[in-house]
DONU-502339 format. One record per residue (C-alpha): residue number from 1; x, y, z. Coordinates in pm, whole numbers. Example, Ala and Ser with C-alpha at 12.3 -4.5 7.8 and 13.67 -1.06 7.14 Angstrom:
BEGIN
pos_x_y_z
1_1230_-450_780
2_1367_-106_714
This chain:
BEGIN
pos_x_y_z
1_16077_10004_7356
2_16329_10202_7173
3_16221_10156_6795
4_16357_10465_6687
5_16612_10269_6449
6_16305_10080_6308
7_16093_10378_6227
8_16312_10602_6057
9_16402_10419_5731
10_16010_10379_5629
11_15949_10762_5665
12_15937_10956_5329
13_15879_11302_5248
14_15505_11239_5205
15_15495_11126_5551
16_15572_11468_5662
17_15386_11648_5408
18_15105_11436_5295
19_14792_11537_5522
20_14982_11661_5816
21_15052_11286_5923
22_15175_11259_6298
23_15278_11624_6274
24_14949_11811_6347
25_14752_11778_6651
26_14435_11689_6449
27_14556_11370_6364
28_14526_11235_6728
29_14144_11182_6652
30_14190_10947_6338
31_14077_10648_6492
32_13952_10450_6810
33_14189_10537_7111
34_14241_10368_7424
35_14397_10449_7755
36_14774_10327_7808
37_14819_10516_8145
38_14603_10747_8336
39_14694_10960_8629
40_14420_11155_8863
41_14491_11534_8901
42_14297_11784_9148
43_14114_12045_8900
44_14428_12178_8758
45_14310_12492_8570
46_14374_12554_8183
47_14235_12754_7893
48_14238_12738_7498
49_14545_12859_7368
50_14327_13092_7132
51_14519_12982_6824
52_14428_12621_6751
53_14089_12620_6566
54_14070_12251_6521
55_14061_12217_6909
56_13763_11976_7022
57_13662_11825_7331
58_13591_11453_7260
59_13430_11165_7376
60_13633_10883_7577
61_13757_10699_7288
62_13831_11020_7053
63_13568_10941_6794
64_13322_11188_6837
65_13330_11597_6869
66_13146_11698_7164
67_13249_12071_7210
68_13430_12303_6979
69_13681_12511_7200
70_13653_12845_6989
71_13303_12842_7118
72_13445_12878_7497
73_13722_13135_7436
74_13690_13286_7803
75_13639_12933_7980
76_13852_12785_8240
77_13876_12421_8237
78_13957_12197_8501
79_14142_11878_8456
80_14073_11578_8655
81_14277_11321_8457
82_14622_11311_8279
83_14614_11024_8013
84_14852_10875_7765
85_14607_10741_7489
86_14675_10553_7144
87_14515_10396_6870
88_14794_10175_6798
89_14969_10410_6543
90_14948_10717_6688
91_15005_10836_7095
92_14954_11147_7276
93_14898_11285_7613
94_14533_11431_7668
95_14343_11574_7974
96_13997_11486_8069
97_13849_11830_8145
98_13490_12023_8269
99_13400_12369_8303
100_13304_12535_8621
101_12958_12405_8626
102_13038_12053_8526
103_12782_12049_8249
104_13044_12066_7967
105_13324_11821_7975
106_13541_11591_7767
107_13891_11486_7650
108_14136_11712_7473
109_14491_11685_7326
110_14718_11890_7582
111_14856_12096_7296
112_14564_12327_7267
113_14534_12413_7639
114_14771_12660_7836
115_14798_12601_8197
116_14652_12843_8415
117_14292_13000_8456
118_14139_13224_8168
119_14188_13615_8254
120_14143_13901_8026
121_14531_13948_8023
122_14611_13575_7987
123_14871_13492_7730
124_14818_13203_7470
125_15152_13055_7600
126_15227_12880_7904
127_15521_13083_8085
128_15696_12731_8164
129_15648_12633_7813
130_15788_12959_7684
131_16123_12919_7851
132_16193_12606_7637
133_16407_12636_7354
134_16214_12618_7011
135_16446_12327_6923
136_16367_12132_7226
137_15987_12190_7286
138_15988_11891_7544
139_16270_12036_7764
140_16492_11753_7726
141_16796_11797_7950
142_17130_11814_7790
143_16999_11706_7437
144_17268_11659_7206
145_17259_11802_6830
146_17187_11457_6713
147_16899_11386_6947
148_16725_11723_6868
149_16757_11627_6491
150_16579_11301_6540
151_16301_11468_6778
152_16240_11768_6555
153_15887_11751_6393
154_15768_11482_6624
155_15500_11596_6868
156_15607_11551_7245
157_15459_11269_7397
158_15447_11066_7069
159_15554_10693_7081
160_15843_10778_6864
161_15944_11107_7076
162_15959_10939_7391
163_16128_10614_7263
164_16392_10840_7112
165_16446_11035_7457
166_16502_10707_7640
167_16733_10590_7358
168_16950_10887_7417
169_16933_10885_7792
170_17025_10508_7833
171_17295_10483_7558
172_17578_10660_7771
173_17510_10370_8044
174_17519_10097_7764
175_17836_10225_7644
176_18002_10228_7975
177_17958_9824_7978
178_18300_9755_7823
179_18285_9495_7531
180_17904_9461_7524
181_17680_9462_7218
182_17328_9639_7235
183_17046_9423_7148
184_16743_9548_7049
185_16556_9253_7153
186_16701_9298_7486
187_16583_9651_7495
188_16230_9537_7446
189_16261_9274_7701
190_16390_9538_7948
191_16115_9771_7833
192_15834_9506_7908
193_16008_9373_8244
194_16005_9735_8348
195_15639_9771_8288
196_15605_9488_8510
197_15807_9637_8802
198_15618_9966_8738
199_15268_9775_8748
200_15172_9897_8419
201_14874_9767_8235
202_15130_9517_8044
203_15219_9338_8370
204_15062_9026_8283
205_15206_9004_7931
206_15419_8705_7860
207_15773_8808_7747
208_15884_8445_7694
209_16270_8527_7761
210_16589_8315_7818
211_16634_8206_8181
212_16990_8312_8128
213_16929_8696_8120
214_17070_8881_8409
215_16892_9182_8514
216_17009_9474_8710
217_16744_9743_8842
218_16730_10054_9042
219_16888_10009_9388
220_16811_10366_9563
221_16510_10546_9452
222_16579_10908_9353
223_16455_11168_9622
224_16203_11441_9521
225_16511_11678_9515
226_16708_11486_9278
227_16381_11419_9049
228_16357_11793_9031
229_16766_11794_8936
230_16691_11545_8661
231_16448_11776_8499
232_16668_12095_8523
233_16958_11898_8411
234_17179_11966_8724
235_17179_11560_8769
236_17262_11381_8458
237_17050_11067_8439
238_17380_10840_8307
239_17563_10976_8594
240_17313_10890_8858
241_17279_10530_8713
242_17655_10475_8715
243_17662_10565_9088
244_17365_10344_9168
245_17540_10069_8976
246_17869_10136_9167
247_17664_10102_9513
248_17558_9775_9385
249_17932_9670_9331
250_17872_9599_8951
251_18179_9597_8760
252_18119_9749_8424
253_18420_9536_8276
254_18275_9189_8370
255_18043_9163_8088
256_18281_9169_7770
257_18104_8964_7502
258_17762_8977_7648
259_17444_9153_7469
260_17287_9430_7644
261_16959_9618_7640
262_16819_9889_7872
263_16503_10078_7929
264_16427_10369_8174
265_16140_10582_8275
266_16146_10916_8055
267_16300_11227_8187
268_16223_11559_8023
269_16051_11879_8139
270_15697_11852_7958
271_15691_11499_8085
272_15726_11577_8466
273_15347_11648_8477
274_15233_11304_8337
275_15479_11037_8511
276_15519_10978_8863
277_15861_10818_8847
278_16195_10974_8707
279_16525_10780_8728
280_16370_10408_8739
281_16576_10197_8499
282_16640_9803_8399
283_16948_9687_8246
284_16929_9324_8065
285_17239_9126_8011
286_17273_8797_7813
287_17596_8619_7829
288_17763_8471_7512
289_17568_8157_7372
290_17750_7840_7366
């Protein structure tokens, strides 16, 4: 759900300076976490980045520190799960990892690790990440200055970060529907309904919406080549959606006076490792109420 505009007014200077709230990786373990989404991977190698001295392996709900990564500076960790976890206030991407023997294992925030097996000449920076601008650590394709300003200071993968990315990638499509008015409520409805379509853990959640809402969903699933082009920026998401709508013979001028909301799967470079689908979208349209 796009809640960007609802959060910003409540942030103060203290929010950014006091105790590192939401800005330092150590705050991920502040409360009891649960899994939002989980993806199995096959022993993907990582090693400690060598700089984050507060890096730990945690238990399954991030309440108990099990191992300090500084005690394993030359260990290669093998990830078998990539998880999006939340405690209701903060959300992040974590790996479930174990060492070669399998005796040492736990959950670790992705920011503490570098992809690749440890070697004596290993750098502390992932080569993929090093090519990403410091102003755009997530690798958001064609990010505007306004978007980068909104994302600045927020950890990649946090709810606010992800919601802001979808806000900006959906906005050009919404504006293409002539004479419509964006509705935050419809944004939320599209978000929940898209979860249903993708089979997320919220698929049984009641959304209690008007029967008058018209939904427009993806017609043609992106190819693997197109997905790669999304990430590289060669294929702009809004262009893809507008072409898909054209193929559905949707006239963007037929909805003057309607309210509109939209949600889509995230597209940015760092998300490529965590989400199975790119390019899926759902548009919710509500006609004028009599």
